[in-house]
BAZA-837758 format. One record per residue (C-alpha): residue number from 1; residue in three letters; x, y, z. Coordinates in steps of 0.25 Angstrom, whole numbers, padded with zeros to 4 digits. Each point is the difference from the previous one (the first is absolute). Last residue first. Layout:
<dovos>
- NUM / ALA / X / Y / Z
...
</dovos>
This chain:
<dovos>
- 468 / UNK / 0048 / 0079 / 0019
- 467 / UNK / -0003 / 0006 / -0014
- 466 / UNK / 0002 / -0013 / -0007
- 465 / UNK / -0011 / -0007 / 0006
- 464 / UNK / -0001 / -0014 / -0007
- 463 / UNK / -0011 / -0010 / 0000
- 462 / UNK / -0011 / 0010 / 0001
- 461 / UNK / -0012 / -0001 / 0009
- 460 / UNK / -0015 / 0002 / -0001
- 459 / UNK / -0003 / -0015 / -0003
- 458 / UNK / -0008 / 0000 / -0013
- 457 / UNK / 0002 / 0014 / -0005
- 456 / UNK / 0013 / 0002 / 0005
- 455 / UNK / 0007 / -0013 / -0003
- 454 / UNK / -0008 / -0002 / -0012
- 453 / UNK / 0006 / 0011 / -0008
- 452 / UNK / -0004 / 0014 / -0004
- 451 / UNK / -0003 / -0004 / -0015
- 450 / UNK / -0008 / -0012 / 0004
- 449 / UNK / -0008 / 0008 / 0010
- 448 / UNK / -0003 / 0010 / -0011
- 447 / UNK / -0004 / -0011 / -0010
- 446 / UNK / -0009 / -0006 / 0010
- 445 / UNK / 0003 / -0013 / 0007
- 444 / UNK / -0004 / -0013 / -0007
- 443 / UNK / -0008 / -0012 / 0005
- 442 / UNK / -0014 / 0005 / 0004
- 441 / UNK / -0006 / -0003 / 0013
- 440 / UNK / -0012 / -0008 / -0004
- 439 / UNK / -0001 / -0001 / -0015
- 438 / UNK / 0015 / -0001 / -0002
- 437 / UNK / 0001 / -0011 / 0011
- 436 / UNK / -0010 / -0008 / -0008
- 435 / UNK / 0007 / 0002 / -0013
- 434 / UNK / 0013 / -0003 / 0005
- 433 / UNK / -0005 / -0013 / 0007
- 432 / UNK / -0006 / -0005 / -0013
- 431 / UNK / 0012 / 0003 / -0009
- 430 / UNK / 0009 / -0006 / 0011
- 429 / UNK / -0008 / -0013 / 0001
- 428 / UNK / -0001 / -0002 / -0016
- 427 / UNK / 0015 / 0003 / -0002
- 426 / UNK / 0006 / -0007 / 0012
- 425 / UNK / -0009 / -0013 / -0001
- 424 / UNK / 0002 / -0001 / -0015
- 423 / UNK / 0015 / 0002 / 0001
- 422 / UNK / 0002 / -0010 / 0012
- 421 / UNK / -0009 / -0010 / -0007
- 420 / UNK / 0009 / 0001 / -0013
- 419 / UNK / 0012 / -0002 / 0008
- 418 / UNK / -0005 / -0012 / 0007
- 417 / UNK / -0004 / -0006 / -0013
- 416 / UNK / 0013 / 0004 / -0006
- 415 / UNK / 0008 / -0007 / 0011
- 414 / UNK / -0008 / -0013 / -0002
- 413 / UNK / 0003 / 0000 / -0015
- 412 / UNK / 0015 / 0002 / 0003
- 411 / UNK / -0002 / -0012 / 0009
- 410 / UNK / -0004 / -0009 / -0011
- 409 / UNK / 0014 / 0001 / -0005
- 408 / UNK / 0004 / -0010 / 0010
- 407 / UNK / 0014 / -0005 / -0005
- 406 / UNK / 0008 / 0004 / 0011
- 405 / UNK / 0005 / 0013 / -0006
- 404 / UNK / -0015 / 0002 / -0003
- 403 / UNK / -0004 / 0000 / 0014
- 402 / UNK / -0002 / -0009 / 0012
- 401 / UNK / 0003 / -0014 / -0004
- 400 / UNK / -0006 / -0010 / 0010
- 399 / UNK / 0006 / -0004 / 0013
- 398 / UNK / -0003 / -0014 / 0006
- 397 / UNK / -0010 / 0000 / 0011
- 396 / UNK / -0007 / -0014 / -0004
- 395 / UNK / -0012 / 0007 / -0005
- 394 / UNK / 0008 / 0010 / -0009
- 393 / UNK / 0007 / 0012 / 0005
- 392 / UNK / 0000 / 0015 / -0004
- 391 / UNK / 0007 / 0010 / 0009
- 390 / UNK / 0013 / -0006 / -0002
- 389 / UNK / 0007 / 0013 / 0003
- 388 / UNK / 0015 / 0002 / -0004
- 387 / UNK / 0002 / -0013 / -0008
- 386 / UNK / -0014 / 0001 / -0004
- 385 / UNK / 0004 / 0011 / -0009
- 384 / UNK / -0008 / 0013 / -0004
- 383 / UNK / 0006 / 0006 / -0012
- 382 / UNK / -0011 / 0001 / -0010
- 381 / UNK / -0012 / 0002 / 0009
- 380 / UNK / 0008 / 0010 / 0008
- 379 / UNK / 0002 / 0007 / -0013
- 378 / UNK / -0014 / 0003 / -0002
- 377 / UNK / -0002 / 0005 / 0015
- 376 / UNK / 0012 / 0009 / -0002
- 375 / UNK / -0005 / 0006 / -0013
- 374 / UNK / -0013 / 0004 / 0007
- 373 / UNK / 0006 / 0005 / 0012
- 372 / UNK / 0010 / 0009 / -0008
- 371 / UNK / -0011 / 0005 / -0008
- 370 / UNK / -0010 / 0004 / 0011
- 369 / UNK / 0011 / 0003 / 0010
- 368 / UNK / 0010 / 0008 / -0008
- 367 / UNK / -0008 / 0006 / -0012
- 366 / UNK / -0012 / 0000 / 0008
- 365 / UNK / 0005 / 0008 / 0012
- 364 / UNK / 0007 / 0009 / -0009
- 363 / UNK / 0001 / 0012 / 0010
- 362 / UNK / -0010 / 0009 / -0006
- 361 / UNK / -0007 / -0010 / -0009
- 360 / UNK / -0005 / 0011 / -0009
- 359 / UNK / -0005 / -0007 / -0013
- 358 / UNK / 0006 / 0005 / -0014
- 357 / UNK / -0002 / -0013 / -0007
- 356 / UNK / 0013 / 0000 / -0007
- 355 / UNK / 0007 / 0007 / 0011
- 354 / UNK / -0004 / -0010 / 0010
- 353 / UNK / 0005 / -0011 / -0010
- 352 / UNK / 0013 / 0006 / -0002
- 351 / UNK / 0008 / 0004 / 0012
- 350 / UNK / -0008 / -0007 / 0011
- 349 / UNK / -0004 / -0013 / -0007
- 348 / UNK / 0014 / -0001 / -0007
- 347 / UNK / 0007 / 0002 / 0013
- 346 / UNK / -0009 / -0011 / 0006
- 345 / UNK / 0004 / -0010 / -0011
- 344 / UNK / 0015 / 0003 / 0001
- 343 / UNK / 0000 / -0002 / 0015
- 342 / UNK / -0009 / -0011 / 0000
- 341 / UNK / 0008 / -0008 / -0010
- 340 / UNK / 0013 / 0002 / 0008
- 339 / UNK / -0007 / -0004 / 0013
- 338 / UNK / -0006 / -0012 / -0005
- 337 / UNK / 0013 / -0005 / -0006
- 336 / UNK / 0007 / 0003 / 0014
- 335 / UNK / -0011 / -0008 / 0007
- 334 / UNK / 0002 / -0012 / -0010
- 333 / UNK / 0015 / 0000 / 0004
- 332 / UNK / -0004 / -0001 / 0014
- 331 / UNK / -0010 / -0012 / -0001
- 330 / UNK / -0015 / 0002 / 0000
- 329 / UNK / -0012 / -0003 / 0008
- 328 / UNK / 0001 / 0008 / 0013
- 327 / UNK / 0003 / 0013 / -0006
- 326 / UNK / -0009 / -0002 / -0012
- 325 / UNK / -0012 / 0009 / 0003
- 324 / UNK / 0009 / 0011 / 0006
- 323 / UNK / 0011 / 0000 / -0011
- 322 / UNK / -0008 / 0010 / -0009
- 321 / UNK / -0003 / 0010 / 0011
- 320 / UNK / 0015 / -0001 / 0006
- 319 / UNK / 0005 / 0002 / -0014
- 318 / UNK / -0009 / 0012 / -0003
- 317 / UNK / 0004 / 0006 / 0013
- 316 / UNK / 0015 / -0001 / -0004
- 315 / UNK / -0003 / 0006 / -0013
- 314 / UNK / -0007 / 0012 / 0006
- 313 / UNK / 0012 / 0002 / 0009
- 312 / UNK / 0010 / 0000 / -0011
- 311 / UNK / -0008 / 0009 / -0009
- 310 / UNK / -0002 / 0010 / 0011
- 309 / UNK / 0015 / 0000 / 0002
- 308 / UNK / 0002 / 0002 / -0015
- 307 / UNK / 0008 / -0007 / -0011
- 306 / UNK / 0007 / 0008 / -0011
- 305 / UNK / 0000 / 0001 / -0015
- 304 / UNK / -0015 / 0002 / 0000
- 303 / UNK / -0005 / -0013 / -0008
- 302 / UNK / 0012 / -0009 / 0003
- 301 / UNK / 0002 / 0004 / 0014
- 300 / UNK / -0015 / -0001 / 0003
- 299 / UNK / 0000 / -0014 / -0005
- 298 / UNK / 0012 / -0003 / 0008
- 297 / UNK / -0006 / 0006 / 0012
- 296 / UNK / -0013 / -0008 / -0001
- 295 / UNK / 0009 / -0013 / -0003
- 294 / UNK / 0008 / 0002 / 0012
- 293 / UNK / -0011 / 0003 / 0010
- 292 / UNK / -0008 / -0012 / -0005
- 291 / UNK / 0012 / -0009 / 0002
- 290 / UNK / 0003 / 0005 / 0014
- 289 / UNK / -0015 / -0001 / 0004
- 288 / UNK / -0001 / -0014 / -0005
- 287 / UNK / 0013 / -0005 / 0007
- 286 / UNK / -0004 / 0006 / 0013
- 285 / UNK / -0014 / -0006 / 0000
- 284 / UNK / 0005 / -0014 / -0005
- 283 / UNK / 0010 / -0001 / 0012
- 282 / UNK / -0011 / 0003 / 0010
- 281 / UNK / -0010 / -0009 / -0007
- 280 / UNK / 0011 / -0012 / 0000
- 279 / UNK / 0003 / 0003 / 0015
- 278 / UNK / -0014 / 0000 / 0004
- 277 / UNK / -0002 / -0013 / -0007
- 276 / UNK / 0012 / -0006 / 0008
- 275 / UNK / -0007 / 0002 / 0014
- 274 / UNK / -0004 / 0012 / 0008
- 273 / UNK / -0015 / -0002 / -0002
- 272 / UNK / -0012 / 0006 / -0006
- 271 / UNK / 0007 / 0000 / -0014
- 270 / UNK / -0007 / 0013 / -0002
- 269 / UNK / 0011 / 0006 / 0009
- 268 / UNK / 0010 / -0001 / -0011
- 267 / UNK / -0009 / 0008 / -0009
- 266 / UNK / -0005 / 0012 / 0008
- 265 / UNK / 0010 / -0001 / 0011
- 264 / UNK / 0011 / 0001 / -0011
- 263 / UNK / -0008 / 0011 / -0006
- 262 / UNK / 0003 / 0009 / 0012
- 261 / UNK / 0014 / 0001 / -0005
- 260 / UNK / -0003 / 0004 / -0014
- 259 / UNK / -0012 / 0009 / 0005
- 258 / UNK / 0010 / 0007 / 0009
- 257 / UNK / 0009 / 0003 / -0011
- 256 / UNK / -0011 / 0005 / -0008
- 255 / UNK / -0004 / 0010 / 0011
- 254 / UNK / 0014 / 0005 / 0001
- 253 / UNK / 0001 / 0003 / -0015
- 252 / UNK / -0014 / 0006 / 0000
- 251 / UNK / 0004 / 0010 / 0011
- 250 / UNK / 0013 / 0003 / -0008
- 249 / UNK / -0008 / 0001 / -0013
- 248 / UNK / -0007 / 0012 / 0007
- 247 / UNK / -0010 / 0009 / -0007
- 246 / UNK / -0002 / -0010 / -0011
- 245 / UNK / -0002 / 0007 / -0014
- 244 / UNK / -0014 / 0006 / -0004
- 243 / UNK / 0003 / 0008 / -0013
- 242 / UNK / -0012 / 0006 / -0005
- 241 / UNK / -0005 / -0004 / -0014
- 240 / UNK / -0004 / -0014 / 0005
- 239 / UNK / -0007 / 0002 / 0009
- 238 / UNK / -0004 / 0015 / 0003
- 237 / UNK / -0011 / -0004 / 0010
- 236 / UNK / 0001 / -0015 / 0003
- 235 / UNK / -0005 / -0009 / -0010
- 234 / UNK / -0013 / -0008 / 0001
- 233 / UNK / -0007 / -0005 / 0012
- 232 / UNK / -0006 / -0013 / -0007
- 231 / UNK / 0013 / -0003 / -0008
- 230 / UNK / 0009 / 0001 / 0012
- 229 / UNK / -0009 / -0008 / 0008
- 228 / UNK / -0001 / -0011 / -0010
- 227 / UNK / 0015 / 0000 / -0001
- 226 / UNK / 0001 / -0001 / 0015
- 225 / UNK / -0010 / -0012 / 0000
- 224 / UNK / 0009 / -0007 / -0009
- 223 / UNK / 0012 / 0002 / 0008
- 222 / UNK / -0006 / -0003 / 0014
- 221 / UNK / -0007 / -0013 / -0005
- 220 / UNK / 0013 / -0004 / -0008
- 219 / UNK / 0009 / 0003 / 0011
- 218 / UNK / -0006 / -0005 / 0013
- 217 / UNK / -0009 / -0013 / -0003
- 216 / UNK / 0006 / -0003 / -0014
- 215 / UNK / 0015 / 0001 / 0003
- 214 / UNK / -0003 / -0002 / 0015
- 213 / UNK / 0010 / -0008 / 0008
- 212 / UNK / 0002 / -0014 / -0006
- 211 / UNK / -0010 / 0001 / -0011
- 210 / UNK / -0001 / -0013 / -0008
- 209 / UNK / -0015 / -0001 / -0005
- 208 / UNK / -0007 / -0013 / 0002
- 207 / UNK / -0013 / 0001 / -0009
- 206 / UNK / -0010 / -0009 / 0008
- 205 / UNK / 0007 / 0003 / 0013
- 204 / UNK / 0006 / -0012 / 0008
- 203 / UNK / 0006 / 0006 / 0012
- 202 / UNK / 0014 / 0003 / -0004
- 201 / UNK / -0003 / 0006 / -0013
- 200 / UNK / -0012 / 0009 / 0004
- 199 / UNK / -0007 / 0006 / -0012
- 198 / UNK / -0014 / -0003 / 0003
- 197 / UNK / 0002 / 0002 / 0015
- 196 / UNK / -0005 / -0011 / 0009
- 195 / UNK / 0008 / 0005 / 0011
- 194 / UNK / 0007 / 0013 / -0003
- 193 / UNK / 0012 / 0003 / -0008
- 192 / UNK / -0003 / 0003 / -0014
- 191 / UNK / -0015 / 0001 / 0000
- 190 / UNK / -0001 / 0006 / 0014
- 189 / UNK / 0010 / 0011 / -0003
- 188 / UNK / -0007 / 0003 / -0013
- 187 / UNK / -0014 / 0001 / 0008
- 186 / UNK / 0006 / 0009 / 0011
- 185 / UNK / 0008 / 0009 / -0010
- 184 / UNK / -0012 / 0004 / -0009
- 183 / UNK / -0013 / 0002 / 0009
- 182 / UNK / 0005 / 0002 / 0014
- 181 / UNK / 0013 / 0007 / -0003
- 180 / UNK / -0006 / 0008 / -0011
- 179 / UNK / -0011 / 0005 / 0009
- 178 / UNK / 0010 / 0005 / 0010
- 177 / UNK / 0009 / 0006 / -0011
- 176 / UNK / -0012 / 0008 / -0006
- 175 / UNK / -0004 / 0006 / 0013
- 174 / UNK / 0014 / 0004 / 0004
- 173 / UNK / 0004 / 0006 / -0013
- 172 / UNK / -0014 / 0007 / -0001
- 171 / UNK / 0003 / 0006 / 0014
- 170 / UNK / 0014 / 0004 / -0004
- 169 / UNK / -0005 / 0007 / -0013
- 168 / UNK / 0007 / -0005 / -0013
- 167 / UNK / 0009 / 0009 / -0008
- 166 / UNK / 0015 / -0001 / 0003
- 165 / UNK / 0002 / -0015 / -0001
- 164 / UNK / -0011 / -0007 / -0007
- 163 / UNK / 0009 / -0011 / -0005
- 162 / UNK / 0010 / -0001 / 0012
- 161 / UNK / -0012 / -0002 / 0009
- 160 / UNK / -0002 / -0014 / -0006
- 159 / UNK / 0013 / -0005 / 0008
- 158 / UNK / -0007 / 0003 / 0013
- 157 / UNK / -0011 / -0009 / -0003
- 156 / UNK / 0010 / -0012 / 0000
- 155 / UNK / 0009 / 0005 / 0011
- 154 / UNK / -0011 / -0002 / 0011
- 153 / UNK / -0005 / -0014 / -0004
- 152 / UNK / 0014 / -0005 / -0001
- 151 / UNK / 0003 / 0004 / 0014
- 150 / UNK / -0013 / -0006 / 0005
- 149 / UNK / 0005 / -0014 / -0006
- 148 / UNK / 0011 / 0001 / 0011
- 147 / UNK / -0010 / 0003 / 0011
- 146 / UNK / -0009 / -0011 / -0004
- 145 / UNK / 0012 / -0011 / -0001
- 144 / UNK / 0005 / 0005 / 0014
- 143 / UNK / -0015 / -0002 / 0005
- 142 / UNK / 0000 / -0014 / -0006
- 141 / UNK / 0011 / -0003 / 0009
- 140 / UNK / 0012 / -0006 / -0007
- 139 / UNK / 0005 / -0014 / -0003
- 138 / UNK / -0011 / -0007 / -0008
- 137 / UNK / -0002 / 0011 / -0010
- 136 / UNK / -0012 / 0003 / -0009
- 135 / UNK / -0008 / -0012 / 0000
- 134 / UNK / 0006 / -0004 / 0013
- 133 / UNK / -0006 / 0011 / 0008
- 132 / UNK / 0009 / 0003 / 0011
- 131 / UNK / -0004 / 0003 / 0015
- 130 / UNK / 0001 / 0015 / 0005
- 129 / UNK / -0014 / 0005 / -0003
- 128 / UNK / -0008 / 0004 / -0012
- 127 / UNK / -0013 / -0007 / 0004
- 126 / UNK / -0008 / 0013 / -0001
- 125 / UNK / 0009 / 0011 / -0006
- 124 / UNK / -0012 / 0010 / 0000
- 123 / UNK / -0005 / -0008 / -0012
- 122 / UNK / 0006 / -0014 / 0000
- 121 / UNK / -0012 / -0008 / -0004
- 120 / UNK / -0004 / 0010 / -0011
- 119 / UNK / 0003 / -0009 / -0012
- 118 / UNK / 0010 / 0001 / -0011
- 117 / UNK / -0002 / 0005 / -0014
- 116 / UNK / 0002 / -0006 / -0014
- 115 / UNK / 0000 / -0015 / 0001
- 114 / UNK / -0010 / 0001 / 0011
- 113 / UNK / 0003 / 0001 / 0015
- 112 / UNK / 0011 / -0005 / 0010
- 111 / UNK / 0006 / 0013 / 0007
- 110 / UNK / 0012 / 0006 / -0006
- 109 / UNK / -0004 / 0012 / -0009
- 108 / UNK / -0014 / 0003 / 0005
- 107 / UNK / 0004 / -0003 / 0014
- 106 / UNK / 0013 / 0010 / 0000
- 105 / UNK / -0009 / 0010 / -0007
- 104 / UNK / -0011 / 0001 / 0011
- 103 / UNK / 0003 / 0008 / 0013
- 102 / UNK / 0015 / -0003 / 0003
- 101 / UNK / 0003 / 0003 / -0015
- 100 / UNK / -0008 / 0013 / 0000
- 99 / UNK / 0008 / 0004 / 0013
- 98 / UNK / 0013 / -0002 / -0007
- 97 / UNK / -0005 / 0005 / -0013
- 96 / UNK / -0002 / 0014 / 0006
- 95 / UNK / 0012 / 0002 / 0008
- 94 / UNK / 0011 / -0005 / -0010
- 93 / UNK / -0008 / 0005 / -0011
- 92 / UNK / 0000 / 0014 / 0005
- 91 / UNK / 0015 / 0000 / 0000
- 90 / UNK / 0001 / -0003 / -0015
- 89 / UNK / -0010 / 0011 / -0003
- 88 / UNK / 0007 / 0010 / 0010
- 87 / UNK / 0013 / -0002 / -0008
- 86 / UNK / -0008 / 0006 / -0012
- 85 / UNK / -0006 / 0012 / 0007
- 84 / UNK / 0013 / 0003 / 0007
- 83 / UNK / 0008 / 0001 / -0013
- 82 / UNK / -0011 / 0007 / -0008
- 81 / UNK / 0006 / 0014 / 0000
- 80 / UNK / 0013 / -0006 / -0002
- 79 / UNK / -0003 / -0005 / -0014
- 78 / UNK / -0001 / -0016 / 0000
- 77 / UNK / 0010 / -0010 / -0001
- 76 / UNK / 0006 / 0002 / 0013
- 75 / UNK / -0013 / -0004 / 0007
- 74 / UNK / -0001 / -0012 / -0008
- 73 / UNK / 0013 / -0006 / 0005
- 72 / UNK / -0001 / 0006 / 0013
- 71 / UNK / -0014 / -0006 / 0003
- 70 / UNK / 0003 / -0013 / -0007
- 69 / UNK / 0012 / -0003 / 0010
- 68 / UNK / -0003 / 0007 / 0013
- 67 / UNK / -0011 / -0005 / 0002
- 66 / UNK / -0005 / -0009 / -0011
- 65 / UNK / 0012 / -0009 / -0001
- 64 / UNK / 0003 / 0001 / 0015
- 63 / UNK / -0013 / -0008 / 0002
- 62 / UNK / 0006 / -0011 / -0008
- 61 / UNK / 0013 / 0000 / 0008
- 60 / UNK / -0009 / 0000 / 0013
- 59 / UNK / -0007 / -0012 / -0005
- 58 / UNK / 0013 / -0007 / -0004
- 57 / UNK / 0005 / 0002 / 0014
- 56 / UNK / -0013 / -0007 / 0006
- 55 / UNK / 0002 / -0011 / -0010
- 54 / UNK / 0014 / -0003 / 0003
- 53 / UNK / -0003 / 0000 / 0015
- 52 / UNK / -0012 / -0010 / -0003
- 51 / UNK / 0009 / -0009 / -0008
- 50 / UNK / 0011 / -0001 / 0011
- 49 / UNK / -0010 / -0002 / 0011
- 48 / UNK / -0008 / -0011 / -0008
- 47 / UNK / 0013 / -0007 / -0002
- 46 / UNK / 0004 / 0001 / 0014
- 45 / UNK / -0014 / -0005 / 0005
- 44 / UNK / 0001 / -0012 / -0010
- 43 / UNK / 0014 / -0004 / 0005
- 42 / UNK / -0005 / 0001 / 0015
- 41 / UNK / -0012 / -0008 / -0003
- 40 / UNK / 0008 / -0011 / -0007
- 39 / UNK / 0009 / 0000 / 0012
- 38 / UNK / -0011 / -0003 / 0009
- 37 / UNK / -0006 / -0011 / -0009
- 36 / UNK / 0014 / -0006 / 0000
- 35 / UNK / 0001 / 0001 / 0015
- 34 / UNK / -0013 / -0006 / 0002
- 33 / UNK / 0003 / -0012 / -0010
- 32 / UNK / 0013 / -0003 / 0008
- 31 / UNK / -0008 / -0001 / 0012
- 30 / UNK / -0001 / 0008 / 0013
- 29 / UNK / -0004 / -0008 / 0012
- 28 / UNK / 0010 / 0007 / 0009
- 27 / UNK / 0005 / 0013 / -0006
- 26 / UNK / 0012 / -0001 / -0009
- 25 / UNK / 0015 / -0001 / 0001
- 24 / UNK / 0006 / -0002 / -0013
- 23 / UNK / 0008 / 0014 / 0000
- 22 / UNK / 0011 / -0005 / 0010
- 21 / UNK / 0001 / -0013 / -0008
- 20 / UNK / 0005 / 0008 / -0013
- 19 / UNK / 0004 / -0010 / -0010
- 18 / UNK / -0007 / -0013 / 0005
- 17 / UNK / -0013 / 0006 / 0005
- 16 / UNK / 0001 / 0011 / -0010
- 15 / UNK / -0002 / -0009 / -0012
- 14 / UNK / -0015 / 0001 / -0001
- 13 / UNK / 0000 / 0015 / 0002
- 12 / UNK / 0011 / 0002 / -0010
- 11 / UNK / -0008 / -0009 / -0010
- 10 / UNK / -0012 / 0008 / 0002
- 9 / UNK / 0007 / 0013 / -0001
- 8 / UNK / 0005 / -0004 / -0014
- 7 / UNK / -0013 / -0005 / -0004
- 6 / UNK / -0007 / 0014 / 0004
- 5 / UNK / 0011 / 0008 / -0008
- 4 / UNK / -0002 / -0009 / -0012
- 3 / UNK / -0015 / 0002 / 0000
- 2 / UNK / 0002 / 0015 / 0002
- 1 / UNK / 0009 / 0001 / -0013
</dovos>
């Protein structure tokens, strides 16, 4: 698109002397080559400005997913005595992870290093300025890329809090997620998206894993780690004999809708430009969410005789999770299929599998993010099309098949390698970190504090004052 615009402008410039003589006057000594070079510079600057504007808007949209989106979604799902404590966990990540990112984790994720982890050249954001890094994006400042990726680093650990909602100390949560961001998120982000990463598909990784916006990096790591947390901490007091329904589905409904809107920045922004690939990811995101919302509600309707609002929003989030790795690689009809399958699959994981094994994943972080991210990553290998994103090319620059629908069944194996690494790192890393935090500050609140609620015991305030 941009090349055609440039050519058109060049033709107009060359013809302007005969068609528009008033505009053909140029400074003395200026050659046609100088004029063309100046025009090319102006066109490049315009493209950069457009891309940068879209990326800054996308960054804001992704931050909105954590606060208010996830904070409201999770906050409404807990009992009212824990609403502030739960929302504070998401809010705390917005502050804590931002500082951590500037100090070290951006460097560990995106600096050149080994196949598994980045180096330390960018600690304290050294060298992260206002010029582009062509390895990541040639049209936006590297500082824009940095702040955009920060928003992913914020929401990923915040997702884990859904598994241990209503029973972990605030201090333990903060320490655990700081360590988790350094030792689990940063290596996974580097392997999939960083220079020299083992799984990096665009920069020649050993096992090129297609993950457009974070299926493995964000959702598999957070979802699997959430399951480990739920198993390690054990069940909430009274679970499952005592009913623990959401205290406000209205809050969760608003939060889920904000997540849906913010996800356009999450997925379409991952194109790192405002071009056609962003459009493709935008469309696929919407279609995937809609498909999963419908299939979850339909499954619920068949089983219970009626669809619920909670089921509808849960399905939408499941579809958004599953389409995330595929958003910039598949066609719209494939996105609908991924959405339909993920809605049914995540419903089964939440309703059946959790009950079979009896673990207390409070807000179904594993059932939606771990399961949905895993399924989405596999289906990306199946439905990826070079017609949408020719990420693989031969020595002559010709597009090679992307996924199984193109004839590249080997890509499914690459996806499984990426998924397996994400599962292993998440399980091992989370177990070690939980044990370490448990031995130092202790993980779980006392039984008395849990019964009273985290709002009062951890923060000294209540979400609702019905007496005033």
